[in-house]
C-alpha positions, -999 to +999 in steps of 0.1 A: +493+464+210+524+449+193+542+420+211+575+435+221+590+400+223+581+389+188+613+380+170+621+385+134+619+348+130+583+347+144+574+377+121+588+359+091+568+327+101+536+347+100+545+366+069+552+333+051+519+319+061+501+350+049+521+349+016+514+313+008+479+314+021+471+344-001+487+328-031+466+297-027+434+316-019+438+339-050+451+310-071+418+292-071+401+322-086+431+331-108+427+299-128+390+307-135+399+343-145+429+333-167+406+311-188+388+344-197+418+366-201+412+384-168+432+389-136+430+399-100+422+435-107+391+423-126+382+400-097+384+428-071+362+450-093+336+422-099+335+414-061+329+449-049+304+458-076+284+426-067+287+432-030+272+467-035+246+456-060+254+488-079+282+513-070+292+547-082+326+547-100+341+571-074+331+548-046+347+518-063+378+538-068+380+546-031+372+510-021+399+496-044+425+523-036+437+524-072+441+552-097+413+563-121+436+553-150+440+517-136+402+513-130+394+527-164+413+499-181+398+472-159+362+485-164+367+488-202+378+452-203+349+441-181+324+460-202+339+447-234+334+412-220+298+421-211+304+414-174+297+450-162+273+477-172+277+514-166+248+538-166+244+574-156+236+583-121+200+596-122+208+622-095+240+634-112+244+626-149+281+633-147+287+602-126+285+566-136+269+537-117+283+502-122+263+469-120+271+434-130+254+418-159+239+383-155+271+369-170+291+390-146+271+378-116+276+342-127+313+347-130+317+364-097+297+337-080+319+310-095+350+329-082+334+331-048+327+293-048+362+286-058+375+305-028+347+295-004+358+259-005+393+268+007+378+291+034+356+264+047+384+239+050+406+265+068+378+275+092+370+239+100+407+233+109+407+265+130+377+253+150+351+276+166+374+294+189+399+301+161+373+317+138+369+348+159+407+351+163+411+349+125+386+377+119+402+398+147+437+392+133+427+400+097+409+432+107+439+443+128+461+440+097+438+464+078+443+501+076+419+517+101+400+535+073+394+502+055+378+486+085+348+508+079+345+494+043+338+459+055+302+455+044+296+421+058+296+409+094+300+374+108 
């Protein structure tokens, strides 16, 4: 339930922390991506393809919440860079299944490691009692339908 006593100033203080935290968190990976001519949209696709192992295109679209046109551009660039492979779904030849190549897996892992270091520092500063609060807070920010998309638990 929302805190009826939260002031605009308090809301701004939280919003600023989210903004600057997100900028720093994504910036670590952005630098690695930029060296390859890629951006955040590519990172999100790589992350969710890797997390799934292989994923139908329509499921990736739903997970990312982007248009088919936007995903088509990102996937084309990832396939041209030999980071992602698309094969036909054996049960429905009209659908595509996406997997990362070895190079794609290596890149995704390097992006994860770049962000993991920042996560570890932040969690250490939050302490054991703060960790659960952080997860609860972040899940509460999500749209309810996205909470079911979380594939990993603590």
